[in-house]
N, C-alpha and C positions, 0 to 999 in steps of 0.2 A: 802251181804252177800254171802260166799263163799262156793263150794261144790267140790268135787274132781273126777274129770272123771275117772271112772274104767281102760276103756282099754289104756288111756295114764299116768295117775298117774297125771295128770296137775291139778291145782287148776283152777275152773271155775267161775269167777265174776258173780253172776245173776245179770242182768240188770235189770230184773222186777218182783218183788217178787209175785205180782198178778199170773202173770203166772205159777210162782212154785206151788203156793198153788191150783190154779185150775184143780181139778182131770181130767176132760176133756181137758185140753191139754197135748198132749204126748210129746212136747217138751218145750224146753225154750231158750229163746236169753242171751249169755253171751260172756265174751272175757274171753279166756284161760289165764293164766299167767304160762305161761313155756318160757324162756329166760328173756331176759333184756328188750325188747320193749314189750310195752300194743299189743295185738291182737288185729284186727280188731274183730265186734262181729259178733258171729254165731250161730247157733242151734244146738241144742244139745239135744239127747232123755233124758227124763227121767230115762226111765230103766238104764242108763249106769252112772247114777250120785248117790252119797251116800255122808253123812257127811265127812269132813276133819276125824272124830275119828273113823271113818268104821262104823257107822252106817247107815243102811237103812233109806230112806225117809219114812215117815209116811204113811200107805195106805189110808188116806184119801186125800193126795195132789196127790197120782197117778190112784186110783180105782174109778170112779164117781161111782159104786154099791157097794163100801164097807160095807154100812149098810145093802144090802139085804143079806149079807153071814154069819151075826151072826146068 
């Protein structure tokens, strides 16, 4: 799965989907797809990631208390 890193506008390949959907994790491990060569895996803050279409990540992926706010 690819997400967009808002500060750099680079596409980030998510390496572990379990990290992405776990609301208790604030970061994910991914590879930036900027330039011609594959970059080394790095940590990215979920708060700085969106879908390539511009949509935000679902609350249930980023907020462990999302059900209590209803």
